[in-house]
C-alpha positions as a Markdown table, in Angstrom:
| # | Residue | x | y | z |
|---|---|---|---|---|
| 1 | Met | 0.0 | 0.1 | -0.1 |
| 2 | Leu | 2.8 | 2.4 | 0.8 |
| 3 | Ser | 4.3 | 1.6 | -2.7 |
| 4 | Trp | 1.1 | 3.3 | -4.0 |
| 5 | Val | 1.8 | 6.4 | -1.9 |
| 6 | Val | 5.3 | 6.7 | -3.3 |
| 7 | Thr | 4.0 | 6.2 | -6.8 |
| 8 | Phe | 1.4 | 8.9 | -6.6 |
| 9 | Leu | 4.2 | 11.1 | -5.0 |
| 10 | Val | 6.3 | 10.5 | -8.1 |
| 11 | Ile | 3.5 | 11.2 | -10.4 |
| 12 | Ala | 2.8 | 14.5 | -8.5 |
| 13 | Leu | 6.5 | 15.6 | -8.8 |
| 14 | Ile | 6.7 | 14.9 | -12.2 |
| 15 | Ala | 3.4 | 16.7 | -13.2 |
| 16 | Gly | 4.5 | 19.6 | -10.9 |
| 17 | Ile | 7.9 | 19.9 | -12.8 |
| 18 | Leu | 6.2 | 19.7 | -16.3 |
| 19 | Gly | 3.6 | 22.3 | -15.2 |
| 20 | Phe | 0.5 | 20.2 | -14.6 |
| 21 | Gly | -0.7 | 21.7 | -11.4 |
| 22 | Gly | -4.1 | 19.9 | -11.3 |
| 23 | Ile | -2.9 | 16.5 | -11.9 |
| 24 | Ala | 0.0 | 17.2 | -9.3 |
| 25 | Gly | -2.5 | 18.4 | -6.7 |
| 26 | Ala | -4.9 | 15.4 | -7.2 |
| 27 | Ser | -1.9 | 13.0 | -6.9 |
| 28 | Ile | -0.8 | 14.6 | -3.7 |
| 29 | Glu | -4.4 | 14.2 | -2.3 |
| 30 | Ile | -4.7 | 10.7 | -3.3 |
| 31 | Ala | -1.1 | 10.1 | -1.7 |
| 32 | Lys | -2.2 | 11.7 | 1.5 |
| 33 | Ile | -5.4 | 9.6 | 1.7 |
| 34 | Ile | -3.6 | 6.2 | 0.8 |
| 35 | Phe | -1.0 | 7.2 | 3.6 |
| 36 | Phe | -3.5 | 7.8 | 6.3 |
| 37 | Ile | -5.4 | 4.6 | 5.3 |
| 38 | Ala | -2.0 | 2.7 | 5.7 |
| 39 | Ile | -1.4 | 4.3 | 9.0 |
| 40 | Val | -4.8 | 3.4 | 10.4 |
| 41 | Leu | -4.5 | -0.2 | 9.1 |
| 42 | Phe | -1.3 | -0.5 | 10.8 |
| 43 | Leu | -2.5 | 0.8 | 14.0 |
| 44 | Val | -5.5 | -1.4 | 14.0 |
| 45 | Ser | -3.2 | -4.7 | 13.1 |
| 46 | Ala | -0.8 | -3.5 | 16.0 |
| 47 | Val | -3.9 | -3.3 | 18.6 |
| 48 | Val | -5.1 | -6.7 | 17.2 |
| 49 | Gly | -1.7 | -8.2 | 17.4 |
| 50 | Leu | -1.0 | -7.1 | 21.0 |
| 51 | Ala | -4.5 | -8.2 | 22.1 |
| 52 | Arg | -4.0 | -11.8 | 20.8 |
| 53 | Gly | -0.3 | -12.0 | 22.2 |
| 54 | Arg | -1.7 | -11.1 | 25.8 |
| 55 | Arg | -4.1 | -14.1 | 25.7 |
| 56 | Ile | -2.1 | -17.1 | 26.8 |
């Protein structure tokens, strides 16, 4: 999932260099959304992993 974030950031950088501001802005927004989704999924999996590890 984080590879998608990097992909959209690269697209945004290339679009920004070439002068396509709308595409660059949209790519940055998509990258931010995917990044925050990845963070939330990581935190949920960490909490679930800790909850499972405590049950013996």
